C-alpha positions, 0 to 999 in steps of 0.5 A: 463802298469806299472803292465805288466812291473813290472811283466816282468822286473823292468829294462823295467819299469825304461827304459819306465819311463825314456823316459816318458815326461808326468806324470804317470797316477794314479795307483793302488798303493796296487796292484803295491806294491804287485807285487813289493814285489812279484818280490823281493821275487821271486828274492831272492828265485831264487838266494838264493844260491847267495844272502847273508843276508848282501851283500857287496858294491863290489857286485854292480860292479860284472859283470852280463850278465843278468843285463848289465845296473846294474852298471850304475843304481847303480852308479846313485843310489849312486849319488842320495843317497848323497855318501852313499854306499849301499850294494845292489845287481844289481836287487835291485838297478834297482828296487829302481831306477824304483820305485823312477822314478815312485814316481817322475813322478807320478800324485798321491801325496800319491803314495810314502807314500802308497808304503812305507807303503806296503813295511814296512808291507811286511818287518815285515810280512816276517822277521820270514819266509823268511829272504833273501826276508825280507832283500832284501825288506828292502834294497830297502825300505831303499834306497827309504827312503834315496832318500826321506830323510825320516829317520823317516819312516825307524825308524818306520819300525824298531820299528814295526819290533822289537814289532812284532818279540819280542825275535825273532832272525829273526829281526837281519838280517833286522836290520843289512841290514837297518843300513848297508845302513843308519847308521844314523837311529840309530847311537849313538850320541856322548857324549857331555855336550852341546848336544841339548835337543832333543838328549837325547831322541834319545840317549835313544831310541838307547840304547833301541834298542841296549839292545834288539838287543843284546839279539836277537844276542844271540838268532840268535847265538844259531840258526845260529852260532857265526860267522854269529851272530857276522857278522851281529851285527858288522854292528851296532858296526862299523857303528852306535857306538854301544856296543858289545853285551856282553857290552850292557845294559839290557832291563829291566834295562832301563825301569826305566830310560825311565819311569822317562824321559817320565814323565819329558817331556811335551806331546807336546815336540819333545822328547816325542814321541821318548821316548814313542816309546822306552817305547813301545819297552820295554813293552814286557820285563816289569815284 
């Protein structure tokens, strides 16, 4: 029944789940994720002339006769997201709410983990070929992460994205869409002499992301133009406290600091996997 409703309309699925009093029986999570991704891809393709790579929050309040409940769904979504103002289109808000209700009412303990793993793979695989679909999928993925307070999963998705798309301009729109909704994922920590010990590894990770993204910005600028590249990168500058692309550090110059920090940390420390992830991101830029 979930499959039939997803194929027809996520809004129908949400309505049925909202009325359901009993737990949702187990489903084929992989198949459901495939249908979910296909639906998002179809919506992005159908509305490609209307969907930008970076929607603004105002689009939530735009009247839409085809989705009369869109504003109500978006309002609920924003309330659940603890005041975060996601830049979502109405159909994305409906999809996110439908999936979230399914997660809450499902009998399957691992349904959230399995769905998010499939969605993350879908984002990475589509980033280079279908930008609109990858960005739409990323927005839904990140909002689900917000609702589950699962910030580490979102960071992992971005690591996978950059490692899969080395020197690819197509990673920039996904990065911008992700951080527009949840800037804390890669927000630069404020400089402080009294910062906790685990802040330094995370700061180093953000600097590595910043260095790689600055290079991706230049590639995207060459392909799509300066205005579009600057508009996307401005999300990181304004919301995450990153430097402008021209002021960012070079990836290869950060490698020595990452190696030194990695060697100074105990393998069982909280900071070690963070710095190791930064090291892996820099691996393609090693001489």
